Structures are given as C-alpha cells and as structure tokens.
LOGU-196563 format. One record per residue (C-alpha): residue number from 1; residue in three letters; z, x, y. Coordinates in steps of 0.2 Angstrom, whole numbers. Example, Ala and Ser with C-alpha at 12.3 -4.5 7.8 and 13.67 -1.06 7.14 Angstrom:
! LOGU-196563
1 ALA 39 62 -22
2 SER 36 68 -5
***
This chain:
! LOGU-196563
1 MET 394 431 485
2 PRO 379 423 493
3 ALA 382 403 497
4 LEU 371 395 483
5 GLU 370 410 470
6 THR 384 402 460
7 TYR 375 384 460
8 TRP 358 393 455
9 ARG 366 402 441
10 LYS 374 388 433
11 ARG 358 377 432
12 ASP 339 374 424
13 PHE 329 368 437
14 LYS 314 366 425
15 SER 328 353 415
16 THR 338 347 429
17 PRO 332 335 443
18 GLU 344 343 456
19 PRO 337 350 469
20 ARG 336 369 471
21 GLY 338 371 488
22 ARG 342 385 503
23 LYS 355 387 515
24 ALA 349 377 531
25 ARG 347 388 547
26 LYS 353 374 558
27 ALA 370 369 559
28 GLY 376 349 556
29 ASN 390 339 551
30 SER 384 326 537
31 PHE 397 322 523
32 THR 393 314 505
33 ILE 405 305 491
34 GLN 394 306 474
35 LYS 402 296 459
36 HIS 400 309 445
37 ASP 399 302 426
38 ALA 401 318 417
39 THR 412 323 406
40 ARG 425 312 414
41 LEU 421 301 430
42 HIS 424 310 447
43 TYR 420 307 464
44 ASP 412 324 472
45 LEU 415 325 491
46 ARG 403 335 501
47 LEU 407 343 520
48 GLU 391 352 528
49 MET 396 370 535
50 ASP 386 384 537
51 GLY 372 378 532
52 VAL 380 370 514
53 LEU 389 357 508
54 LYS 408 365 506
55 SER 411 354 489
56 TRP 427 347 479
57 ALA 428 338 465
58 VAL 441 324 467
59 THR 446 319 449
60 ARG 451 300 454
61 GLY 443 297 468
62 PRO 448 297 488
63 SER 461 283 492
64 LEU 466 275 508
65 VAL 485 273 505
66 PRO 492 287 517
67 GLY 500 300 509
68 GLU 494 298 492
69 LYS 488 314 484
70 ARG 471 315 475
71 LEU 467 331 467
72 ALA 451 341 473
73 VAL 444 356 463
74 HIS 435 367 475
75 VAL 418 369 467
76 GLU 404 380 469
77 ASP 393 377 488
78 HIS 379 364 484
79 PRO 362 366 495
80 LEU 359 350 510
81 ASP 347 343 498
82 TYR 359 337 487
83 GLY 367 326 499
84 ASP 354 313 496
85 PHE 353 316 478
86 GLU 355 303 465
87 GLY 349 302 447
88 THR 355 308 429
89 ILE 358 326 423
90 PRO 350 326 407
91 LYS 366 329 394
92 GLY 367 347 388
93 GLU 364 354 406
94 TYR 378 358 418
95 GLY 387 343 423
96 GLY 378 332 413
97 GLY 378 313 418
98 THR 375 301 430
99 VAL 377 303 448
100 LEU 379 289 462
101 LEU 377 292 479
102 TRP 393 282 484
103 ASP 398 285 504
104 ARG 387 295 517
105 GLY 390 299 534
106 THR 396 312 546
107 TRP 414 321 548
108 GLU 423 329 564
109 PRO 434 343 561
110 VAL 449 343 571
111 GLY 453 360 577
112 ASP 442 375 569
113 PRO 433 370 554
114 HIS 432 390 548
115 ARG 449 393 552
116 GLY 456 378 543
117 TYR 444 382 529
118 LYS 451 399 528
119 LYS 468 397 531
120 GLY 467 381 515
121 HIS 473 364 528
122 LEU 455 356 534
123 GLU 459 341 545
124 PHE 445 331 549
125 GLU 439 313 553
126 LEU 425 303 542
127 HIS 410 292 547
128 GLY 405 284 533
129 GLU 398 269 526
130 LYS 414 265 517
131 LEU 427 278 523
132 GLY 433 283 538
133 GLY 446 287 550
134 ARG 458 305 549
135 TRP 459 315 531
136 HIS 468 330 528
137 LEU 460 345 512
138 VAL 476 355 508
139 ARG 475 373 498
140 ILE 486 373 484
141 HIS 494 390 479
142 GLY 489 394 462
143 ARG 496 404 448
144 PRO 491 424 449
145 ARG 474 428 447
146 GLU 470 409 445
147 LYS 450 408 451
148 ARG 449 389 452
149 GLU 456 384 468
150 ASN 465 366 469
151 TRP 465 357 483
152 LEU 474 339 487
153 LEU 464 326 497
154 ILE 477 316 508
155 LYS 471 300 519
156 ALA 482 301 536
157 GLU 491 287 543
158 ASP 478 278 555
159 GLU 471 260 559
160 VAL 459 262 543
161 ALA 474 267 531
162 ARG 478 253 518
163 ALA 495 248 509
164 ALA 499 253 492
165 ASP 496 236 486
166 ALA 479 232 495
167 PRO 462 232 487
168 ASP 456 249 482
169 ILE 440 254 489
170 LEU 433 261 474
171 GLU 434 246 463
172 GLU 430 236 478
173 GLU 413 244 484
174 PRO 408 254 466
175 ASP 389 254 471
176 SER 376 267 478
177 VAL 373 267 498
178 LYS 358 273 495
179 THR 349 259 481
180 GLY 363 247 478
181 ARG 364 251 460
182 ASP 378 256 450
183 LEU 381 268 437
184 GLU 375 259 421
185 GLU 358 255 431
186 ILE 355 272 436
187 SER 361 279 420
188 LYS 349 269 409
189 ASP 334 281 418
190 ALA 340 294 408
191 PRO 334 308 401
192 GLY 331 312 420
193 TRP 329 303 434
194 SER 330 306 453
195 SER 329 296 468
196 ARG 318 313 474
197 THR 309 315 465
198 GLY 307 299 451
199 LYS 308 300 432
200 ILE 307 319 422
201 GLU 302 320 406
202 LYS 312 332 394
203 LYS 301 348 392
204 PRO 305 363 383
205 ARG 312 376 392
206 ALA 302 392 397
207 ARG 301 407 391
208 GLN 314 417 402
209 LYS 311 436 406
210 ASN 326 441 414
211 GLY 345 438 417
212 ALA 362 435 409
213 ARG 361 417 407
214 LYS 345 422 394
215 ALA 355 438 386
216 ASN 370 425 384
217 GLY 360 414 372
218 THR 362 399 382
219 GLY 342 400 386
220 ASN 326 400 377
221 ALA 333 388 363
222 GLY 318 377 363
223 GLU 306 392 361
224 ALA 314 398 344
225 ALA 320 380 338
226 GLY 310 367 345
227 THR 315 356 359
228 THR 326 341 352
229 GLU 330 322 356
230 THR 347 322 364
231 ASP 347 303 363
232 ALA 344 302 344
233 MET 359 302 334
234 PRO 360 318 322
235 ASP 355 314 303
236 PRO 361 327 292
237 SER 354 316 276
238 SER 336 322 281
239 LEU 339 340 279
240 LYS 333 350 263
241 GLY 348 353 252
242 ALA 361 343 260
243 LYS 373 334 247
244 LYS 384 320 250
245 LYS 403 326 249
246 PRO 420 327 256
247 LEU 425 334 273
248 PRO 433 351 267
249 ASP 449 356 273
250 PHE 440 373 276
251 VAL 425 385 272
252 GLU 428 403 272
253 PRO 415 409 287
254 THR 399 421 283
255 LEU 403 438 289
256 ALA 390 450 298
257 SER 387 467 290
258 LEU 384 481 302
259 SER 369 491 305
260 PRO 365 504 318
261 LYS 349 494 323
262 PRO 343 476 320
263 PRO 332 470 306
264 GLU 311 466 309
265 GLY 301 455 307
266 ASP 297 435 308
267 ARG 309 431 292
268 TRP 325 436 305
269 LEU 332 426 322
270 HIS 343 436 336
271 GLU 356 428 344
272 ILE 370 436 357
273 LYS 385 442 350
274 PHE 400 434 360
275 ASP 415 443 363
276 GLY 429 431 359
277 TYR 438 423 344
278 ARG 428 417 330
279 LEU 431 397 326
280 GLN 428 384 315
281 VAL 431 367 323
282 ARG 436 352 310
283 VAL 432 336 316
284 GLU 439 320 306
285 ALA 442 304 312
286 GLY 444 309 331
287 ARG 456 323 326
288 VAL 450 340 330
289 LYS 458 357 325
290 PHE 452 374 328
291 LEU 452 385 313
292 THR 453 405 313
293 ARG 442 415 300
294 SER 457 415 289
295 GLY 462 398 290
296 LEU 477 396 303
297 ASP 477 381 314
298 TRP 475 386 332
299 THR 472 372 340
300 LYS 487 369 351
301 LYS 483 387 358
302 PHE 469 381 367
303 GLY 473 364 377
304 LYS 466 348 378
305 GLU 449 350 388
306 ILE 440 358 373
307 ALA 447 345 359
308 ALA 441 332 370
309 ALA 424 338 373
310 PHE 422 339 353
311 GLN 428 322 351
312 ALA 416 315 363
313 LEU 401 321 351
314 PRO 392 308 342
315 MET 400 310 325
316 GLY 413 306 314
317 THR 416 320 303
318 ALA 410 338 306
319 LEU 414 357 302
320 ILE 406 368 315
321 ASP 405 389 316
322 GLY 406 394 334
323 GLU 415 406 345
324 LEU 428 401 360
325 VAL 426 413 375
326 VAL 430 418 393
327 GLU 416 424 404
328 ASN 417 436 416
329 ALA 408 435 435
330 GLY 393 442 427
331 GLY 391 428 415
332 ALA 394 439 398
333 SER 410 434 388
334 ASP 424 445 390
335 PHE 439 447 375
336 SER 452 455 390
337 ALA 448 439 401
338 LEU 452 429 388
339 GLN 467 437 381
340 GLY 473 435 399
341 ASP 469 417 399
342 LEU 480 416 384
343 SER 495 424 390
344 GLU 495 413 405
345 GLY 494 398 398
346 ARG 477 395 406
347 THR 463 384 401
348 ASP 451 380 412
349 ARG 438 394 410
350 PHE 436 392 391
351 VAL 418 390 385
352 PHE 415 386 368
353 TYR 397 392 360
354 VAL 392 386 343
355 PHE 381 393 333
356 ASP 380 384 315
357 MET 385 369 308
358 LEU 391 368 288
359 TYR 395 349 287
360 LEU 392 335 298
361 ASP 395 312 293
362 GLY 398 315 276
363 TYR 384 328 270
364 ASP 387 345 264
365 ILE 372 355 274
366 THR 377 374 268
367 ASN 364 375 257
368 ALA 350 369 270
369 PRO 341 383 279
370 LEU 349 390 295
371 ILE 335 385 306
372 GLU 337 368 300
373 ARG 357 368 304
374 LYS 352 375 322
375 ARG 340 361 325
376 LEU 354 347 320
377 LEU 368 358 329
378 GLU 358 358 346
379 GLN 353 340 344
380 LEU 372 336 341
381 VAL 379 347 356
382 GLY 364 341 367
383 ALA 373 323 369
384 GLY 387 335 377
385 ALA 391 346 390
386 GLU 403 358 397
387 PRO 414 367 391
388 ILE 402 365 373
389 ARG 385 378 372
390 TYR 375 380 359
391 SER 370 396 356
392 GLY 353 399 357
393 HIS 343 413 348
394 PHE 327 422 352
395 GLU 312 425 341
396 ALA 305 443 348
397 SER 308 458 341
398 GLY 327 463 337
399 ALA 326 478 346
400 THR 319 471 361
401 VAL 333 457 362
402 LEU 345 472 359
403 SER 340 482 371
404 HIS 339 470 382
405 ALA 357 464 377
406 CYS 364 481 380
407 ARG 358 486 395
408 LEU 365 471 403
409 SER 382 480 395
410 LEU 383 465 383
411 GLU 392 469 366
412 GLY 376 465 355
413 ILE 367 455 344
414 VAL 368 445 329
415 SER 353 445 317
416 LYS 351 430 305
417 LEU 340 425 291
418 ARG 331 410 296
419 ASP 330 401 279
420 ALA 346 407 273
421 PRO 360 395 268
422 TYR 378 398 273
423 ARG 387 408 261
424 SER 405 412 265
425 GLY 411 431 263
426 ARG 402 447 271
427 SER 383 443 272
428 LYS 367 454 271
429 SER 359 439 278
430 TRP 369 441 295
431 ILE 368 459 303
432 LYS 378 463 317
433 SER 370 477 329
434 LYS 382 484 341
435 CYS 379 490 359
436 SER 394 500 359
437 SER 406 507 345
438 ARG 420 494 344
439 GLN 430 489 330
440 GLU 450 482 326
441 PHE 462 495 322
442 VAL 481 494 317
443 ILE 494 498 329
444 ALA 506 510 320
445 GLY 516 516 335
446 TYR 517 519 354
447 VAL 520 532 366
448 PRO 530 524 382
449 SER 523 523 399
450 THR 527 538 412
451 THR 527 526 426
452 SER 538 513 419
453 ARG 552 510 408
454 LYS 548 495 399
455 ALA 529 497 395
456 ILE 519 507 385
457 GLY 508 521 391
458 SER 496 522 374
459 LEU 495 514 358
460 VAL 494 524 343
461 MET 481 517 329
462 GLY 477 519 312
463 VAL 464 512 297
464 TYR 466 508 280
465 ASN 460 519 267
466 GLY 462 516 248
467 GLY 478 507 253
468 LYS 485 521 264
469 LEU 487 520 283
470 GLU 476 534 291
471 HIS 478 540 309
472 VAL 465 538 321
473 GLY 472 543 337
474 ARG 477 535 354
475 VAL 471 522 366
476 GLY 477 527 384
477 THR 468 514 394
478 GLY 463 496 396
479 TYR 479 488 398
480 SER 483 478 414
481 ALA 502 480 419
482 SER 507 463 411
483 VAL 499 468 395
484 ALA 507 483 394
485 GLU 523 476 397
486 ASP 521 463 384
487 LEU 517 475 371
488 PHE 532 484 374
489 ARG 541 470 371
490 ARG 531 465 354
491 LEU 532 483 348
492 GLU 550 486 353
493 ARG 554 471 341
494 ILE 546 481 325
495 ARG 552 498 328
496 ILE 553 507 314
497 PRO 562 527 311
498 SER 550 535 303
499 SER 530 536 304
500 PRO 521 522 293
501 PHE 505 533 290
502 ALA 501 540 274
503 GLU 502 560 281
504 LYS 513 567 290
505 LEU 506 569 310
506 GLY 504 585 318
507 ALA 515 591 331
508 ASP 503 587 346
509 ALA 499 569 337
510 ALA 516 565 334
511 ARG 523 570 352
512 GLN 532 555 360
513 VAL 528 541 348
514 ARG 539 527 345
515 TYR 533 520 328
516 THR 534 503 323
517 ARG 528 492 306
518 PRO 510 491 305
519 GLU 511 473 310
520 LEU 499 472 326
521 VAL 479 474 327
522 ALA 471 478 343
523 ASP 453 477 346
524 VAL 446 494 354
525 GLU 431 500 362
526 PHE 425 518 361
527 ARG 412 531 363
528 ALA 413 541 346
529 TRP 422 549 333
530 THR 428 567 335
531 ALA 428 579 322
532 ASP 444 577 315
533 ASN 441 558 313
534 ASN 450 553 330
535 LEU 443 541 344
536 ARG 436 546 360
537 HIS 438 538 376
538 ALA 445 523 368
539 ALA 450 507 379
540 PHE 461 492 372
541 ARG 452 477 374
542 GLY 465 463 368
543 LEU 478 459 351
544 ARG 466 450 336
545 GLU 479 441 330
546 ASP 466 432 320
547 LYS 464 446 307
548 GLU 477 452 294
549 PRO 482 474 296
550 THR 477 477 277
551 GLU 457 471 282
552 VAL 455 484 294
553 VAL 446 499 290
554 ARG 435 510 297
555 GLU 417 503 302
556 THR 403 513 299
557 THR 384 515 298
558 ALA 372 530 297
559 ALA 372 531 313
560 THR 390 527 319
561 ALA 397 540 303
562 LYS 393 555 315
563 ALA 406 563 322
564 GLU 406 573 338
565 PRO 413 591 340
566 ARG 429 592 342
567 GLU 436 589 359
568 GLU 442 604 368
569 LYS 458 603 380
570 PRO 450 599 398
571 ALA 455 612 412
572 VAL 461 599 421
573 LYS 477 591 416
574 LEU 482 574 422
575 THR 500 569 425
576 HIS 504 551 424
577 PRO 487 548 415
578 ASP 493 530 412
579 ARG 496 527 429
580 ILE 486 510 432
581 TYR 474 510 444
582 TRP 466 494 444
583 PRO 480 482 437
584 ASP 470 465 433
585 GLU 456 477 423
586 GLY 467 489 417
587 VAL 458 505 421
588 THR 471 520 422
589 LYS 470 536 429
590 GLN 466 544 412
591 GLY 451 530 410
592 LEU 445 533 426
593 ALA 443 552 419
594 ASP 436 546 403
595 TYR 422 535 413
596 TYR 417 551 424
597 THR 415 561 409
598 GLU 404 548 403
599 VAL 392 546 417
600 TRP 394 565 424
601 ASP 378 571 418
602 CYS 367 554 428
603 MET 380 557 443
604 ALA 382 576 444
605 PRO 365 579 456
606 PHE 372 566 469
607 VAL 390 573 473
608 THR 387 592 467
609 GLY 388 603 482
610 ARG 389 591 497
611 PRO 403 588 508
612 LEU 415 574 503
613 ALA 424 562 511
614 LEU 436 552 499
615 LEU 445 535 497
616 ARG 462 540 491
617 GLY 475 528 483
618 PRO 490 535 473
619 GLU 495 519 466
620 GLY 480 511 463
621 ILE 470 498 472
622 THR 486 488 476
623 GLY 495 501 488
624 GLN 489 510 501
625 SER 475 519 503
626 PHE 465 532 515
627 PHE 451 541 520
628 GLN 451 559 518
629 LYS 439 574 522
630 HIS 447 588 523
631 ALA 461 598 511
632 TRP 478 592 505
633 LYS 491 601 499
634 GLY 493 604 480
635 LEU 475 603 479
636 ASN 467 607 461
637 GLU 459 622 459
638 ASN 442 616 453
639 ILE 439 607 470
640 VAL 430 618 483
641 LEU 434 621 501
642 VAL 419 621 511
643 LYS 418 625 531
644 ASP 408 617 545
645 ALA 402 632 555
646 THR 398 619 568
647 ASP 416 612 569
648 GLU 423 623 580
649 GLU 439 615 585
650 SER 445 612 566
651 GLU 452 624 556
652 GLU 453 613 540
653 PRO 440 614 528
654 LEU 430 600 520
655 ILE 429 595 501
656 SER 418 597 488
657 ILE 414 601 470
658 ASN 403 609 459
659 ASP 407 603 442
660 LEU 416 590 429
661 ASP 431 599 432
662 GLY 431 596 452
663 LEU 428 579 450
664 LEU 443 577 436
665 GLY 453 586 450
666 LEU 447 572 461
667 VAL 453 560 450
668 GLN 469 569 447
669 SER 474 566 465
670 ALA 470 547 465
671 VAL 451 548 474
672 LEU 447 531 471
673 GLU 431 532 480
674 ILE 417 547 483
675 HIS 406 547 497
676 PRO 395 563 498
677 TRP 385 565 514
678 GLY 365 566 515
679 SER 364 586 516
680 THR 370 600 504
681 VAL 380 612 509
682 ALA 368 625 507
683 ASP 359 618 522
684 TRP 371 606 533
685 GLU 358 602 548
686 HIS 342 597 536
687 PRO 349 580 526
688 ASP 338 577 508
689 THR 343 559 507
690 ILE 339 543 518
691 ILE 351 527 514
692 MET 346 511 520
693 ASP 364 499 516
694 LEU 360 482 515
695 ASP 375 472 521
696 PRO 375 454 520
697 GLY 386 444 530
698 ASP 395 427 527
699 GLY 384 415 520
700 VAL 368 425 517
701 GLU 362 421 498
702 TRP 361 435 487
703 GLN 341 431 484
704 ASP 340 434 502
705 VAL 347 452 500
706 ILE 334 455 486
707 GLU 321 451 497
708 ALA 327 462 510
709 ALA 329 476 498
710 GLN 310 474 492
711 GLU 307 474 512
712 THR 313 490 514
713 ARG 306 498 500
714 GLN 290 492 505
715 ARG 293 500 524
716 LEU 300 516 517
717 GLU 282 517 505
718 GLN 273 514 521
719 ALA 280 530 528
720 GLY 275 539 512
721 LEU 293 539 506
722 ASN 299 536 488
723 ALA 311 521 486
724 PHE 325 522 475
725 LEU 338 506 474
726 LYS 356 504 467
727 THR 370 492 468
728 SER 385 494 482
729 GLY 398 490 470
730 GLY 403 476 483
731 LYS 392 465 492
732 GLY 376 472 494
733 LEU 361 485 492
734 HIS 358 501 494
735 VAL 337 506 494
736 VAL 338 527 496
737 ALA 324 538 498
738 PRO 324 558 494
739 LEU 318 569 507
740 LYS 312 586 509
741 PRO 325 594 518
742 LYS 315 597 534
743 ALA 318 586 548
744 ASP 335 587 557
745 TRP 349 575 557
746 PRO 342 566 575
747 GLN 324 563 568
748 VAL 332 556 552
749 LYS 342 544 562
750 GLU 327 539 574
751 PHE 318 535 560
752 THR 329 523 551
753 LYS 336 515 567
754 ALA 316 512 569
755 ILE 314 504 552
756 ALA 329 495 556
757 ASP 325 488 574
758 SER 307 484 568
759 MET 314 473 552
760 ALA 328 465 564
761 ALA 311 460 576
762 ASP 301 454 563
763 THR 314 441 556
764 PRO 326 439 571
765 ASP 337 424 559
766 LYS 337 436 545
767 TYR 342 453 549
768 VAL 351 461 560
769 SER 352 481 566
770 THR 369 480 577
771 ILE 385 483 569
772 THR 394 471 580
773 LYS 402 458 568
774 SER 400 443 580
775 LYS 381 444 578
776 ARG 381 446 558
777 LYS 385 429 552
778 GLY 373 423 542
779 LYS 360 437 541
780 ILE 360 455 534
781 LEU 364 469 542
782 ILE 352 486 541
783 ASP 363 497 543
784 TYR 354 513 547
785 LEU 371 525 554
786 ARG 373 531 535
787 ASN 359 543 541
788 GLN 367 554 553
789 ARG 378 570 553
790 GLY 396 567 546
791 ALA 393 550 539
792 THR 393 547 521
793 ALA 389 530 511
794 VAL 396 528 492
795 ALA 389 540 479
796 PRO 378 532 464
797 TYR 391 530 449
798 SER 405 531 459
799 THR 419 517 458
800 ARG 424 506 473
801 ALA 443 502 476
802 ARG 442 484 475
803 PRO 447 471 461
804 GLY 435 470 448
805 ALA 432 489 447
806 ALA 415 489 452
807 VAL 404 505 452
808 SER 388 508 462
809 MET 374 508 449
810 PRO 357 516 451
811 LEU 343 503 446
812 ASP 326 501 440
813 TRP 316 488 454
814 GLU 313 479 439
815 GLU 330 475 438
816 LEU 332 465 452
817 THR 335 450 448
818 PRO 349 435 452
819 GLY 357 438 436
820 ILE 364 455 441
821 GLY 373 454 456
822 PRO 380 470 469
823 ALA 397 470 459
824 TYR 390 466 440
825 PHE 394 484 432
826 THR 410 490 431
827 VAL 421 506 424
828 LEU 420 495 408
829 ASN 404 491 405
830 THR 393 505 414
831 PRO 393 517 398
832 THR 386 502 388
833 ARG 371 501 400
834 LEU 369 521 401
835 ALA 369 523 382
836 ALA 355 508 381
837 LEU 344 516 393
838 SER 327 523 387
839 LYS 326 534 403
840 ASN 338 534 420
841 PRO 330 524 433
842 TRP 333 538 446
843 ALA 330 552 434
844 ASP 314 559 443
845 PHE 325 556 460
846 ARG 324 574 467
847 LYS 307 576 460
848 ALA 301 562 471
849 GLU 305 570 486
850 ALA 294 569 502
851 PRO 293 573 521
852 LEU 298 563 535
853 ALA 284 554 542
854 ARG 282 559 561
855 LYS 276 542 567
856 THR 286 528 570
857 PRO 288 515 555
858 SER 274 502 559
859 LYS 278 483 557
860 ARG 278 473 540
861 ARG 262 470 532
***
C-alpha cells in the first residue's frame, strides 16, 4: 500500500487541522515525539525514513531506565509536515484530542535502518531537546493473522540512561518544546487549533462524491442532519415526545422489512447496512452492557475498549442502538472478519456504529422523530472518538444510494422514515434493500471434509415453514481451515442418528450427510434459488449466535421469489471440492468454480481462443505454486491444446480454452491465476491488445499510481487508441488498449517502449521504464514488456494467488479514486458488484479497437 494512503483514508481534512502532506522526495533524519491526549494519553514516536514519518504509539511514553520495555504500537506512516504539528483534533475525528510537540531533533541509525525495520529490530541514537542516547525498537511476534504490529521501545545502557528511582522525564518535562504550553492550554483552543493554521472553526462536512468512507455511512452526516456543536451536553428533554421514565432493562429492537428496492421521497433517510452484530448498548451508573437483539448479555465477548469508549461519553444513563463490526482493508464491514476476531479473542479492530438512541439521562425518547433522535445521538458521540462512530445518512434518491453501495460490493442499505418513532418488532418504517441474496439458515447436518479428518466439507441447511424444517441445500465454501475444524467439533457434539427435516431427502441430497440437532444458525450469501428451492452458489459468512433457529424462515420479496431454472450437472466434476485454496478467506475449489461461473459472461472475451500461461497451486496459496504454459498429464478434456508453429524446438502444445467448461477444467487442475497472451490462436503474430502495467515500487503513494494511470491514458489517446482500466489485484493498475490486429509484435513493443521511456524522461523522479529493482524504489515502473511475443498479463476477473483472494477488476475511469485500491475487489465481493452494474465498463472493449499509430508517441502536453 502506498505510504500515506492509510493516513489520508482515516482523516477528513475539511474537519481536522492535521496536515495532509505528501511523501517527501529528499531524504532526512528528523524525529519527533508528540504527546497525544486522545481516548487515552500516549506518546507518538515518529522517525523520518523514505520520505515519511514511520510512527509508533507508545502507550506509557518513553522511559530512560535501561531495559524497561514500553509497548509501542506501529501505526500508519505520517507526512513529514506532521512533525511540526501541535494543536487539537476535533472530537469525533480519528484520533480526536490534544496534540503537544513534546520532543524533536534528529536520529542516527546503528547499521542499515531498512534492514533493521524489515527484520523488526531498529537500533538508533536520538539527538533531541529532551531525549538522547541509544535506543531499541523491537517487534513482538503476534498471533496468526494479527494485523496490528506491537513493538517494544527500550532504552540502552549509556551515559544518558537513568536509574529506576530517578525522576521520570515525562513528569519532569511535560511541556511543548515548540510553544512551551501544556496540554490544558492547548486544549482550550478547541474545536480545532493548529500551530500551522491557527484556530479552525467546525464547519459542515462537504458533500462527498465517491469513496468507501462515504459508503460506510461515516461521511456526509451534516448534509442530512445538520452539524451540531460537540461541546454542548445533549439535552433529551428538548425533544418532542420525550417522557421522563426509569431506564428499562431492554427494549426489543426495530427490525427492517425486506424490499427489492428502496423507497423514494423526501420522507426517507438512507443508511449503509452494516455487516456485523446488532447490539443495544445499555449504560447506567458507569456500567455498560451489550445486549443482542433477543436481549442476551454479550458484554464479556467484546473486551474492555468498546465499553470504556461508551463510559467516556457525556451521559449518565442511555440505551443506544447500533452495530459492532470489523472492517476489511477496503473499509467495508465484514462479518467473516468479525467472526474470526471473536474466535481468536482479538478485540483491537472492533468498531461500533451507532444509528439510533432510545433513552438518555432519564428520558424515554422513542416517541421523538427519528431525525431528532439522530441529531441528539450525533451530538453525544461527537464528544467521543474511536472506536465509536456515528452512522451518517443520505437524503439522496434511495436508488442512487443503493447503486453506489452495491458498486462498492457493500451489503446494502436501510431506509428509514425520518419522522417515525421507534417501535419494536418488524416495521414498515425501516426498509432494508440488499445488494445480494443473503439471510440466515438453520444448520441441520454436515458432510465431512475430503481433505481433513476433523473438518467439515459442507453444511446442510434448512428453513422453517409452518413449524416444519425444510431442506434448502448445501453450502460448501466460505470456511477458513480453522472455522471448518471448529464447526466439526461443534456439530459432532450435537449429532443425531436421523434426519431432522420434515420430509425425506432424495438420494443425492442425503449422500454422506451426518445429521445434527437444528440448534445452530449460519449467515449465508447466495446468488439465487433454483427451481427445486435449493441455494445456488452459496457461501458461509459466519454463525449467528444472536438468533433462535425457530425464527429462521425463507426471506422473499417480489424480486427474490423468482427461481432460476433447475441447475444441470456440470460437465466438469470437481474432485475434493472442499479443498481450501485461500485459507483466511475460506475460498475452496468449489467456491472458485462458483466465482468463475458468475463472472464468465464478462470474462470470456479475454481468455477464450488465446494461449494461456497459468499459475497452479495444488495446495492453495500457502503451498508450492508454479507457472505452466504447456500441457500436463491428466489434463481435463475440456482444455484445448494449441501448437505454436514458430516454436519448432518444442513438441509440447500450449494451453487454451474455448468455453466455461474449459475454465472449470483449469479450476479442477488448481489454476489460481490466468495470464493470456495479447494475441489469439487465430492470429499469433498480430496482437490485439496493449497492456501498460503500472507497478509501484516501495514507498509510492496510491494517488501517484492513479495519476500515472491518467497520464498513460492521455498518451495512448494522443496516439489514437482507446484506453481502458483495471486493477491488477496486486499492487498496481493496468491501462489496456484494444488494437486492430495489423501491427506485428516488434512494432507493438517499440510503440509501448516509447511511451514508457517518454514518461520516465519527462518525470524521472516519478517514473522508471527499466525493470531493475535498484532503480525502482519510490518510483512507478511503466512495464511495457507485457507487449512482446509470448509475454502475458493477468486476465480481467482472474484471481490472484495472494492473501485476500483479490481479482483483477475492470473499472470505469470515473471509479478511479483513492477509495478503491488495487486489491479492493475479491472472489467474495465481485459478484455483488457485477450484479449492481447497469453496464459492464469493458462491454465495448473489442468495438473500440484502433490501428497502431505509425509515429512515436509525443511527449506529455
């Protein structure tokens, strides 16, 4: 990820005085330590390296006592401008609180700092106004899949070190080295003060056009509800309909009714639908409880940080409605990630979105209009900070909001009547519209794994209808290896000898099934219902321990009730369909086959009738993998063999496919990446596609890659070609142009080399056209070598054999924003995106073919 992308994504620079900054081009060796009074007081150590400030949050601050270990949590890189920042970050913004510049100076690494940083042991000397001498930063080995990096800051033994009973430097010198002020003096300049800009007044947030942050409902709240002053204590007595009453133990929540499309009109507000656990927060006398939708007390499940954040809000008693989530790298809530964190006992990634309030400080406000309750709630949580976030809403067209959410592969939206009171139970004043078919199902049995003795291979699912359990098919993907083993242990304990379904299953449906008591509920995403009422292309997303099995019925609307024709048995039979290819994401061989079946119509023009280079991984991405372009033993009969007439030395044929069965044959052979030639087998010598691969080196910001794509597009269009865009699924972007197959390979290579060389010559500090790694640090490689005979590039919609199960995704140029990174779209979320698109952005790719220009591309205009 580019150095400052995470820093930018976490901040709204219209509201915070923090500098936006850019990665510096010149090297330096500054360091700063900032005293940061946020949710809790800590000290931020920042060391300049590679044009940014590498940063650690030292929870108790540095100690001059040799050998004393202080926890230092590695956080996102900051711009160099941040080293001079002192002021207040408004409450409610990321890191809201007071920042004091506690120390500054230079640092001197002992040995190679890049090697030390990579290996997890930095040794260095500080030359500051308060701190000096030699120090160590040592990375601690975390739990598997732990994303937060914990380090230790340790003072070395030298003449600057102090004895354990000596005065603490933090208490001895608490004030700013820049202004001489203390935290209290700086905090009085709230809502925002910066040594760079002076006092900043809180302003309504501007309307946002794009980005995952808006889609998650964290932006644009001011547009819908107006901006409130966060300094004032919220007053529930001022709300129309508020009644003074004792705090109830629990209020049954409002549940949304399912609709195929959102309602329209000014009466409705629209919020992003979160993918987590719906919880009611009950606060009384400093005690916080988290209650499920059925009233179960789940407080102990979520650790102390979330509860402490609610305790810090300016209220005495309250009931708040919201959802606890874990967000993925793209910023979207992810129930599977939440389940994984809960099973591992991990609590540091939890975020709590609040979207309604029922009671506050002695007043029942359920009869107040929704918009007024939300205003009060925004005012309340505006006085807090992470991990509590206010769920903003949108007053645009419901169809527009849903379309935007679905294009970003989110779960959907919830539309609410702006003036409605809060009413328990299923309600027509809350309407949910989903981007994909998804609901809970009862687990009634399982089929053992074919690759592990103590794991499930698929789950057998059901729903209740009139008190009877009906069979709806199996779910065979979406389980990580650990989840599959955990489900096996749970289900083995509740096995029963006979079927719990009301009707006898057919022979195929009952094959190898081990039945269980219908006690567990699973959250499942699927593409459609078949004509015989079975789930089609279903994937497990997690257990729903907050829902009773007897409540689970088939959710239908006028749109979802339509069933697809009965599925015919595929021509390609998968052996070991439950073999897990992407362990963390739970994508199995069957899941990969389902994915390619879903995207086939869009993908087919780019992989059929072409020679293919393939990356195979029989044991998935964690095992050994290898590239292969020639035939192998046991090749599926649906895979086509083609002969390269110019390769006289080799008698081995190359690989090609002509249809979906051929692609599924590749899946059966553990093909995890598909790389086609830029020409067809009908015309080997005349390419019909140009690919410019923009590959960022270490330290390159994502915004720079976006700008590089726009410049590449401009140069191709200057040459008379039409440029298309796709993510690589790895680190960069591909700018692709369709060609009339007239020019030969040497001509195409010469043309693309000229573009790459001219970009590198025009902006040598930003681009490089030579593949030598030593020259690529901090620059973007304009890789033109994909455009020569026998070279390949990853196909549109192809998966990548990397953690995350990302795919190479075609985009519209208007979608090229910082909110969508190179690996944003995955096997799991791509079908949702495609279903939401009104038009495939590459639908006219072949119609846009143009001849290759005879002249060398000109320099940038």
